[in-house]
N, C-alpha and C positions, 0 to 999 in steps of 0.2 A: 675693629669692626664698627665701633660706635662712630669713629671718624668718617667712615664711608657713608653711614646712614644719615648723618646730620650735616655732612660737609657741603661745601659749595661746588666741588668738582662733580661734573656730570659724566665724564668719560675717563676710563682707565684702560691701560693696555698692560697685559701680562705677557711680557716678552722675555724669553721664549717659554711658553707655558709647559711644553713637554719636559723641560728641565725639572719642573716640580716633581714629576714622576721619576725622572732619571736620578735625581739626588736622593730621593727616598729609596730607590732600588739599590744604590751604592751603600746607603746607610744600613740596609738590611742584607747585605751580601753574605754575611756569615750565617744567616738564618737558613735552615733547610726546609724543604716542603713547599707545597703550592700555596699555602695560606697567605704568605707574604704578597703574592701577586694579586690575590683576591683583595687583600687589605689596601694595596696601592691603587687598584682600580676603583675601589669604593671611596677612597680619599679624594681622588680626582673628581669622581661623579658627585660627591658631596660638595665640593667646591663649586661646581657648575650649578648645582641645585641651590646653594646659598645665594649665588648671584641672581638666579631666576626668582627665588621666592622671598628673599629678605631685603634686597636693595629696592629703592624706589623705582617706579616704572620709567622715570626719565634719566636714570643712570644706565649708561651703556658700558659694558666691559668687553674689551677686545682680547681674545685669546689668540696670541700669535704662536704658530706651531711650524716646525719643519715638516717636511713631507717624506713619505716612502713611496716607492713604486712596487706594487705587489700584483703579480699576474697582469701587468700592463696597465693597471689602474693607479692613479695618484691619489693618496689618502694621507690623513694626518698621521704623523709618526707617534707611536705609543710604546709602551714597555711590555706588552704581552697580549696573548690571545683573548683574554677576557674582554678587554676593551675593544679589540678588533672584531671578534666574532660574536660576542654576546650583546654588546652595547652599540657599537659603531658610533664613535665619538661625535662625528659630524651630525648625526641624527639629533643631538641635543640642541642644535642651533638652527635658527630659521635663515640665517645668512652665513654663508661660507664663501669667502673670496680666496682665490688662488693667485699668488704672485708669480708672474713669469718674467723672464728677462731675455733679451737678445745679446746680453753682454754689456750693453750700454744703457738701455732704457728698461725701466721696470713698469709693468702694468698689472692690474688686477683682472682676472677672468671672473665673471659674475654668474655664469651659467655653465653647466656641465655639457661636454660634447660626448658624454658616455664613458670617458676615461678618467674623469675627475669627480670629486664630491662637491664641486663649486655649485652654489645655489643662492638665489635671492628671490624675493617676491617679484611677481611679474610687473614690469614697467618701473621698478625702482631704479634700476641702472641700465645703461647700455651693456651689451655683452662683454665689452672690453673697456676699462676705464683707467685713468691715470692712477698710479700708486701714490695716493695722497689720503692718508687716514683722516685728516681734518676735513677734507672735502667729503669723504665717505660718511663721516659722522654727521655733517650738515645735511646730506641727502637723506640719511636714515631718519633724522629728527624731523625733517620736513615731511617725509612720506607718512610717518606715524603721528604727525601733529604734535610733536614734543617741542618744548621750549628750547631755543638755541642755547648751546653751551656758552657760558660767560667766560671770557678770557680773564684769567687772573692777572693782577698787577705784577709787573716784572720788577 
């Protein structure tokens, strides 16, 4: 944690962040009862809150998630009803981009058509943009007036 707070990196990607929940679920597979699901939901919520409250304002953390289709709506894949019904994971974020592909090209959807949880501040992005996280980071930093991320020496 101290490396994140005082480090030079201004952008992090947790790919695939739903595996944090999945791995914990497998490690608790022998436990019985509902409490383990409450604990797992709380652990993921606490991770998001740590990013929001403890990291400097100019540090952006990207949570990359797989999706589920539930009742015709595309949403972040989670491990249980508590996150799905009580919290709604995407509600913790002001920007939710949805990657779509035609099999050859990948693009981000930046606004919902009613069937997704995609969202972003008005006029930050076009409705569909190139799947380029570095470009996304630059646009977000410019929109919020944050210093550009510095490229580390290779």
